[in-house]
N, C-alpha and C positions, 0 to 999 in steps of 0.2 A: 687891633684887639683880637680879631680871629686868629691871626698868625701867632700871637703871643700865647693864646690858649692852646693852639695845636702843638707848640714847642714842648708843652708839658706831657703830650701824648704822642710820641714819635710814630709816624705812619710808615708801614712797610709797603712800598710800591708793589712789590711782587705779590703780596697778599691781596691787594685790591685787584691787580690784574687777574689773578687766579680766580677770585670770586666773580669777576665780570665774565670771564671765559666760561665759568661753570654754568652761567645762565643759558648758554647754548645747548646744554644737555636736554633741556625741555624740547628743543626742536629736532635734535639728531635722530635720524631714522624715520622721521616723519616729513620733514621739509628740507629741501636742498640748501646747503650753506649760501649759495649765490642769492637765495631768496631771503633767508632769515637774517643775514648780516645787516640788511637795512632796518629790520625791526629792532634788533639788539642795539645797534648804534644810535638809532633815533630815541629809543627808550632811555639809553644812558644820558643822552642830551637832556631829555625832559626831567629825568631824575636829578641831574646836576642843577638845572634851573630851579626846580622845586626846592631842593635842599638849601641852596644859597638863599633863596627867597625866604624860606622858613627861618633860617639862621638870623637873617637881618631883621625879620619881623619880631623875633624874640628879643633881639638886642634893643630895638626901638621900644618894645613894650616895657622892658625893664627901665628904660630911661624916661619914657613919656606915657606910662600906663594910663594916666588919667586924661590924656589928650588924644582920643582915637582919630580925630580929624587930622591932627598933625602927623600921626603915624601913617595915615593914608597918603598924605602929601609926600612924606619922606620915601615911601615905597615907590612912588611914581618916578623917582630918580634912579631906580635900579637899572642895571643893564637891560634886563627883561622884566616887563610888567606881567605878572601872572594872575589871570582871572581865577576865581575860586574853583570853577568847574574844569579848569585846565591843569590843575595841580596833579602831580603823580599820586599824592596822598588821597585825593578825591577818588582817583581811579582805583587805588588799592582798597579803599573803604568799600567800594561797590563791586569788588572783583567776583563775589559769589553770585551776583545777579546775572541774568542773561544780557547779551548785547555788549560784551567787552570790546569787540572790534569796533563797533559803531561809536561807543563811548570814547575810546582812545582817539579815533579820527576827529570827533567833535572837539575834543580837548586840544588837539594839535591845531585845528582850524581856529579855535578861540585864541590860542597863544599867538598864532600868526596875525590875526586881526588886530590884536592889541599891540603888536610890535612890527607893523607893516614895513617900516623903513629898513629893518634888519632882516626880517624873515619872510618877505613876500615870496610866495610860490615855493618855499623850501620844502614843504611837506606834500606838494601836490602829486608827486610820483610815488608816494609811500602811503599805502592804505592797509591798516590793520584789519579792516573789514573785508579782506580779499578772500576769494574761494581758494587761493593758493595755500591757505592754512587748513583746508579741509572743510567738511560740513560744519554747520552752526555749532553743534555740540563739541566737536573736536577743537574747533577754533577757539571757542569760549574757554575750554579746559587749558589749552596751550597758553593762552594769554593770561589766564588766572595764575598759572604756575610761574610765568615770566614776571608778573607783578609781585608775586610773593618772593621770588628770588632777589629782585631789586630792592625789596624792603628789608632784607637781612642787614644786621648791624655792620657786617663787613663791607657793605656798599653804602654806608652812611657818608655822603659826600659834602656835608656841611663844612664850610671853610674853617670854622672853629675847631673842627676835628682834623682836617687834612692839611691845613696851612695855606695853600694857594691853588690856583687853577691848573698849574703845571702838572699836578698829580693826576687830575682828571684827564687833561690833554694827553699825558703819557699813556694812560689806560686806553684811551680812544685809539691812539697810534698803535698800541700793542694789539688791540683787537683787529684793526685793519690788517696788520701784518699776519696775524693768525688766519684770518679769512683768506688772505692772498695765498698762503701756503697750501690751501685746499681748493683754490679756485681754478687751478690749471691755467689754460691760455687766457682766461678772462681776467686773471690777476693784473695783466699789463694794462687793463683799462683804468685801474684806479690806484696802482701801487708801484712805487720805485723803491728798491731795497735801500734801507737807511744808510748803509755804508757808501753807496753810490751818490745819494743825495749829499751826504757829508763831504765827500770828495769834491763834488762840483762847487759846493758853497765855499770850501776852502780855496779852491783855485780862482774862483771869480772874485772872492774877497770883497763882498758888499760893504759900502761905507755909510756913515751917517748921511741922511738926506737923500739916499738913493731911492729911485723908483724901480721896483723889482717885478718882473712879469714872467709868468709861465702860461703860454697860450694853449697848452694841452695839459691842464693842471691836475687831472685826476682828483684824488682826495686832498691835494694841496701840500703833501709832505715835503716836496722839494722846495716849494715857496717858503714854507715855514722854517726849513733848515737855513735858508738864506737870512731870514729875519733873526733867527737865533744867533747866527754868526755876528750880526751887527750888535746885538745885545751883549754877547760875550766879549766883543772887541772894545766896545765903548761903554763899559760900566752900566749895563742895563738900559742903555738908551733905546727909545722906541721912535727915534727920528728917521723913519723909513716908511714906505708905503708898498703894500703888496697888491698885485693885480693878477688876475687869471681868467681863463675861459675854459669851459668844459662842455663837450658835446652831449654827453649822456646825462639825462635829467637826474636820476637817482644818485649818480656819482657827484654831480654838481652840488646836490643837497648835502652829501657827506662832507664835501670841501667847506661849505658854509658853516656847518656845525663844528667841524674840526677847527676852523679859524676861531670861532667864538669860545670853544672850550680851552684854547691855548691863550685866550686873552688878546687875540690879534684883532682889535676892533677897526684898525685903520687898513681896511682891505676893500677891494672891489672885485668880486668874482662873478663873471657873466656866464650865462647859459646859452650855448649855441655852437655851431660848427665854425671853427676859427678860419678855415680855408674858404669855405663858401660864404660865410657871413660873419666877418670879424666884428666884434662888439666894442672893442677897446679903441675908441676913435676920439680925435680932437674935433673933427667936424665930419660932415656927411661923407666926404671923400678923402679924408686925411687920417692915416693911422696914428695913434698915440705912440710916442717914443719913450724908451726906458734906458736907464743906466745898466741894468742887469736883465738879460733875457736868458731863460733856461727852460728846458723841457726834456721829457722822455716820451716823445710822440709814439703812436702805434707804429710798430715796425712794418715797413713795406705795405701800407694800407692800400687795398685794391681800389675801392670805390671812393676816391678822395675828391672827385669833382672834375676830372679831366675833360669830359664832354662839355661841361658848362664853359670852361675857359677856351675850348676849341672854337665854340660858337660865338662867345662874347669875350672881348678883351677884359682883363682884370682891371677893375676900377682903380685899384691901388698900385698898379704897376709892379707887382711883386715878381712877375715871371718874365722880366725883360731879359734875363740871361738865358731863358729857354723854358719850355713847358715840360715838366717831368713826364715820364711814361704813364700810360693809362692805368697800369696795374701796380704801380709803386709810387706811393705818395711821399717818400722820405724827403725828397728835395723840394716838395711843396712846403713842408713845414720849415725846412732849413731856410728857404728863400723868404718866407714870411718873417721868420725870426731876424734875419739879416736886415730886413726893411724897418723893423721897429726898434733897432738899436739907435741910441742917441749919437749924433755925428762925432762928438769928441770923446765922451766918456763911455760909450756903448761897448759892452763886452758880453759874450754869449757862450753858454755851454750846452751842448745837445747830445743826447744819447742816440746812437744810430747802429743799425746792423752793419757788418763789415762790407756788404755789397756796395754800400754808399761810397766806399773808398776806391773801388776799382771798376764798377760796371761802366760800360761804354755807352754809345749812342747819345741820346739827349742828356742823360745824366753825366756822361763824360764831358760834354760841352759846357754844362752848368758848372761842373767842378773846375774845369780849366779857367773859366772866367772869374770864379771866386778866388782862385790862386793868383791869377794875373793881377787882380785888384788888391792883392796883398792883404786880404782879410783873414786868411787862415793862420792861426797862431800855433796850435799844438794838436797833435793826433795821439790819442792814448788808447792802446789796445788793452781791454780788460779780460779777465779769465772767463771761461765758459761757465755755465750753470749758476751765474749770479742772479739771473732774473727768473722769477716764478713763471712757470708755464712754457719756458723755452730753454733748451740746453745750449743754444748757439751763443758764441761769444759776441760781445758788443764793443763798440768804441765810443769814446767821448771826444767830440771835436770842440775846440775852443777857438772862437773868432773874436777879433778886436777891430773896432773901427779905426783906431790909431795904434800902430805898432812902432817899436823902436828899431826894428831891423826888417830886412826883406828875406826872412828865413822861416822855415817851419820846423818845429821840434817834434820828433817822433819818439814815443815812449812805449816800450813793450812790457806791460805789467801783467801779461797773461799767465805767468808762471808763479806768481806770488799770491797765495790765498790759503785759507783754512778749509780743507775738504770736509764734507759731511756726506751722509748717505745719498741724498738726491740734490743737495744744494751746496754751493760753495759760498764762502764769505771772505770779504776783504778785512784783514786785521788792521789794528792801529798802525803797526809797523809797515804794512803795505801802503797805507795812505800816506804815512810820513815819507816813505821812499819816493812815491810818485810826486808829492808836493816839493820835495827837495830837488828832484830832477827838473821839475817844471820851472821853479824859480832860478835854479842854476843855469838853465838854458845852454847846456853844452853837451857834447858827445860823451857818453859813458859806455864803456865796452860792454857789449852784449845786453844793453838795457835801453840806451837812448842815443839818438843821432840828430844833430842839427844840420838840416839840409838847406842849401840855398835854392832859389827859384830855378836856376839853370839846371840843377840836378833833377828837380821834379819835372821840368820840361823834357829833359832827356829820357825820362821814364814815361813820356806821353801823359803826364799829369795823373798817373796812377799813384794812389796813396797807400797801396797795400804795404803794411808795416814791414814785413820781411824783406822788402826791396831796399830798406834803409837801415834796419837794425838787424845785424847778423848775430843770431843766437846759437849758431852751430857750435857744438862742443866737440873738439877732436877727441877721438878715442885714444886712450893711453896705448903707446906702442907695446906690442907683445914681444918679449924676449923668447924666441923660438928655442934657443939652446937650453934655456932654463926650464922651459916646458918639457923638452925632450928628456932632460935629466930627471925631472920630477916623475915623468911617465915610467921611465926605466926603474926607478926606485919603487914605484907602486907595483910594478910587475913582479919584482923580487919579493915584496911583502905578500902579494897574492899567492905566489908559489909556496911560500913558507906556510901560509894559512891552510892552503889546500893539502899540503903534506901532513899537517897536524890533524886535519879533519879525517884523512884516510887512516891515520894511526888510531884515532878514536873509534872509527867504524870497525876496524879490524879487531880491536880489543873487545868490542861488543858482539862480535861474531857475524858482522855483515861483510859481504863482498864489496870491495870498492869498485 
């Protein structure tokens, strides 16, 4: 019914995105974006829950207006049960009174208590009553303005107006992207560029029934791209499950809210350090296994837990190929991801800095063993400046538990992109080109090279892409005789021009 009503009032996604981004004007110049992003995204979630609840309440009232007890029972079956004092509209009604911060925190706590199985601990790292928003008067004013902004008609998020949750989910993703663009290095903690997520989802090609995991999931955009891929491939099917783990509490909360706003109810997102304390387990000492494993882990994380695993063996046997160096945790994440792939169907895509391809010492030994075990399927070099907060180019590594050959495909996609001022972007044609080379799995001049394991061994297991893909362009031969003739002709023209200039100067009475 809601969707049918919305069809009569087409919604412009850009307008909703713009209205949501305008809410941030209240905070700009007063609070850092890394702080206020949590407030804006959390309030968007509460506004969505409140509007959907109100929409359904009005529908039930029209149908069962003389049966209030029945309406109460029907509302208990909503995705989220909303207590009266937890509604956005309750907060908006009291916005001109003191204590907005405390009132919003109490509302979030009441919402969590009423929906513990879904929202347990989601809001515990997000406090609107924080001194980070200034003294009591400033905080109250900021939050009043924010409530008024979200109450504007342009941010009416009732499903009868917008059609479905994807519109709200898209706005949430849009805001996360905008926050990432202004977050500098911190952007990598919660955001993977959408084109990179799309590329990995296309290459891993998740199927119906797959269990999909991101052990460093950030705000969960990469996970949801994989879920969307299943829906697009199998006529809207939701026969898949999403799993993730995130170390930073506020980012974990964003991931949970992001899932719900996209209608992804079949998920399990854990909070904790994946390397030191993996939470996705089948038993106390057994890691859960997945069909698809993907992540964009923090690049070369310094304090990843080396000391702990020097003193105590890893309970899960993830580092049997070697312990990564103390100040670079890239292969800690790679080895964890290798271990959680299912034995037959497991396939994995991970974003890494280029150093992972060629650094020696312990990393070189780990890399050698992964190659000798014939787990590495493809190495893809990406352009620089794709990732917020770092200009360095990255690579995507594809691993498979079962391969059809004993070769590794190298793709150099570093020269195909759309440039912008400070950021580069992969275009649709760039993604198509990479995917075609990946599936074709053959050598393409100056773009891809299919190497056998002996060739990689001859290179001391160095995976640096220029060792395999020759992108050198020979300069066109210069015809020296033609250049000489052109130079002589120019000299004659110059002499004629100088003669004409001398003549003009003489006529004007100047000595040449």
